[in-house]
N, C-alpha and C positions, 0 to 999 in steps of 0.2 A: 504494500500500500504506500502510495506517495505521501511524503511528509513535508512540512514546511522546510525542513533542512534539505530535503531533496530538491525542492524548488529553488532554494537559495544557491545550492551548488550549480544547478542547471543554468541559472540566470547570472551567476557571478555577483550577486548582491546579498546583503545581510538578511538573516532570518527576520529581524525586526522590520526591515523595509518590505519584505514579502508579506508579513502579517498585516502591516498597516495598509498596504496596497489592496489586499483582499478585503479589508474591512472599510475601505472607502475613505480613509483619512485625508483631509484636505492638504496636508503637508507633503503628500506624495504627488509628483508630477503626473500629468495625463499620459505621457509616453511610457513612463515606468509602470503605471497602473495597467495600461493596455498590454504591455509585455507580460506582466505577472498574470493577468487574466487569461491571456492566450496560452501561456505555459501551463497554468492550472487545468485548463480544459484539455490540452493536448496530453498531459500526463495523468489525467483522471484523478486529480487531487480531491479527496473527501476529508473535510475537517472532522476532528474528534469532538463531537458536540457535547458529550458528557464531560470531558475535560474542560471544554470552554465554559460550560455553565458553572462548574466548580470554581473556576478562576474569576470569571467576570460577572456571574449572576445572570447571564443571558443564555438563552437556549440555542440561538442561531437559527430559529424557525420563524418564518413570517407566513401570513395567510392572506388569501383572497376569498371573500364571501360573496357568492353569487346566488340569485334565485334560479329556479328551474328554467331551462330554456324552452320557449314555447314554439319556436319556429326552426324547422330543419334547415332553412335558408342560412341560419347563422352557425350551423354545426362546424363548418370549416374555419370560420372566424374564431369560434370558441377554442378550437384545437390550436390555432395559430397563437392566440393570446396566451393561453396557459403554457404552451410549449416555449414561447419566447420569454415569458417571465421566469419560468423554471430554469431555463438555460442560463440567463443572466445572473440569477441569484446563486445558482450552483457555482458559477465562475467566481463568485465573491465568497465562496466558502459557507454559504447559507442554504438552508432547506426551505423550499417553497411548498406550501400545502394549499389545497383547494377545499373549501367547505361549501357544499350546496345546501340551500335551505328552501323550504316550501314557499310558494308564492303567498300563502296566507299567514306565514309566520311574521311576527313583529321583528324587523331586522335589528333593532336595538337590543332586544332580548337575546338574539343570537350572538351578537357581539359581547353582551354581558356574560353569557355562559363561557365563551371562549377566553375572555380576559380573566375571568375568575379561575379558570383552569390553571393559570400560571405557566402554561407551556409555550406561549407565543411571545415574540419580541415586538411584533408590530403588524400592521395591515396595509394592503393596497386597497383603496376604496374607489369604486367606479361609479359613473353616471350619477353625479350629485343632483339633488333636487333643491329648489329654493327653500331655505330654512331647514336643511337636512339634519334630522335628529341624530344620525349616526356620527356626524362630525362633532356635534355638541357633546355626545356621550364620550367619545374618545378623548376630546380635549379635557373634559371634566375629570376623567380618570388618568389623565397624563400618560396615555398610551401612544407610542410613536406610530405615525401613519403617514402615508402620502396619498393625496387625492389626485386621481386622473381626471383633471378638470378643475373648475372653480365654481363655487356657488354664491360668491359675493365679489364685488368689484375689487376690493383690496383685502385679500385673505390674510389671516394671521396663523396659517398652518402651511406645511410643506405641500407643494403641488407640482405637477407637470401638466401643461395644457397648451393648446394653440389658441390664438385670438379668434374665437368664434364670432364675435361681433364683426370683426374684419372679414370673415368668410362671407357672412350675409351681405355686407356692404360691397365686397368685391364682386360677387356674382351679380347683384342687382345693378351696380354701377356699369358693369360691362354691357348689360342689356340696355340701360338708359342711354348710354353713350351712342348706341346704334339707332336711337330714335324710338325705342319701345316705350309705351306709356301704360299699357295694360299687361302687367307682369305678375304671373302667379308664382307663389313660393310654396312648394310642397315640403314642409318641414317635418321634423321628427315629432315625438310625443310631447304634448303640452305639459309644462311643469318641469321638464328636465332643463337644467341650467344652460347647457350648451345650445339647446333649441331656442330658449328665450333670448340668448345672446345673439343668435343668428337673426331672429325676428327683429331685434333692435337694429342690427346692421341694415336689414331690408328697409326699415322705416327711416333710418338716417339718410340712406342714399336717396330715397324719395324726397325727403325734406330738403336736402341740398339741391335737388333739381327743381324744387318748387312745385312738386306734384303731390296731390292728396293721395293717401293710401286707401284703397278699397279693401277693407278687412275681409271681405268674402273671397279675395284672391289668396289669402293665407290659409292653407289647409294643413292641420296637424294630423299625424298618424304614425303607425309603425313604419320603420325604415325598410319597407319590403316592396317587391314588385306590385303586390296587390294594392298598396297605397297609391302607386303611380297610376295603375289602371282605373281604380275607382275615382280618383281625383279628376282625371281627364273626363270621365263620364259626367261627373258633377259640373265641371266647368263648361262643358259643351251642352249641358242639358237643363240649364236654369232659365231659359227664355231671355237671356241677356247676352250682350256681346262677349265672346270668349277672349281669353288672353292672346296676345301675339307672341308672347315669350313665356317660358317656364324655367324657374330655377328649382333644382332638386337637392334635398339634403344629402343624398348619397347616390351611388351608381345603381343600387337595387331599384330605387324609386325611378331613376332615369330609364332603366330597362323597361319597367312597366309603362312609362310614358311613351316610349318608342312603340311598344306593342299596341297601345290604345290609339295613338295617332294614326298608325298604319291601318287599323280597323276602320277609322273614320275617313280614310282616303287622304290624309294630310301628310305632308313631308316635312322633314327637318333638313335645312333651315328655310326651304321655299315657302312654307305656310306658317311654321312655328319655329322660332329659335329656342334652343335648349342648352342649358348649362347645368353643372352639378358640382358638388364637392366630391373629390376623389380621395378616399382613404387608402387606396390600393387594397381593397378587400379581396380575399381569396376567390379566384375563379372569374374575376371581372377586370377588364382592361378598357380604360376610357378611350383608347385609340381604336379599339376593335369592335365597338358598338356599331349599329347600322350606319352611323355617321360619326367620324372622329369628334369627340366631345370637348368643348371648351370647359375647363375645370379649374377650381381652386384645388391645389394639390398639396397634401401633407400625409405621407404614408403612416398608417397606424402603427406599423411594425417598428417605426423609429422611436416610439414611446417606451418600448420595453426596457431598453438600456438606461435611459435617464430615470425611469421609475425605480428600477433596482438600485441605481446609484443613490438617489435621494433617500429612499427608505433605509438603506444600509447606513448612510451617514446620519440620518435622524436617530436611529437606534444608538449610534455612537455618541450622540449629543452635540452634533454640529449646530452652529447658530442658524436661526431661521433664514437670514439673508442668503445663505448658501444653499437653501433647500427649496427655492422657488424658481421655476424655469419655464420659459415659453419656447415652444417649437416654432419652426418656420412654416409659412404658407406662401405658395407661389401661384401665380395665374398662368395657366397654359392655354393659349388661344389656338383654337383649331377651326374646323369647318362647320360647326353647328350653329353659328350665329350669323345672321344677316339683318338687314333693315326690316321693318314691319311689312308684312304682306298686306296688299290692298284688298285682298279677298276676305279678310277677317275684320 
């Protein structure tokens, strides 16, 4: 079994440096940390968790709590997420565990049981809601955690996120700049912080252009093909002028929109311009949809490493200023956007 001393000899650096790199200490340079992580993975290093707990009082185990998955469409995303987090925590000498809870269970009670067990050092928390009780509970109990996202504008906790308000603004502005004035936004579920942030970006882009927002053009729902299909049926079946452009919260929704527009005999971008946010979800490629899609682009898989880094350092007691990070979002312009069609 590979030990810290084996890694030290292999890399030609001290055992202390190896240990501090594996535990995410800020005094270890990024290049050294990456070398240590790569060597730990290559040599299959596994920490002695029992010895670690005796010395440090920490178990070296962190957890992700998720509700039951209701859609098989997300199975591959679930595997990618869990696999990515597990890989990056393992490289840092930590164990990552997944706890599934029933959809009817009170999530705070689930966290309370896990915290009271004394076996976990911290948590990755996903999909925050406005006023999320999980966050208040973990803060009150002083349990280390990292939030994938933010539920307030200026968080007082560790997080990794992208600027979702900028995502909504970017997609909407792209269409407004082409002359569109009736823009539908097919968002995710109402109440989730990232969806509300994107809605704010949509509204801000309209306000900057001096255009009133028609709230009926904003439709919330599950981030699935079905949401795209049903929303197009609603938008074209209300006895009112349909949109000339649609922005989608992800590529699953956009795929459903393509199918629905095709069924109506409408083309992209000839009749309707279409944009979406691209997380690089498994099995979907924004360039290989029926028309290469203009997207705001930020791969979800690029969040696993910083989430593991931040939680590892939070467990070690790093200052909050070093535990808050925003990922990048870029606009990729392709063939799915044109000026408004005169036929709509």
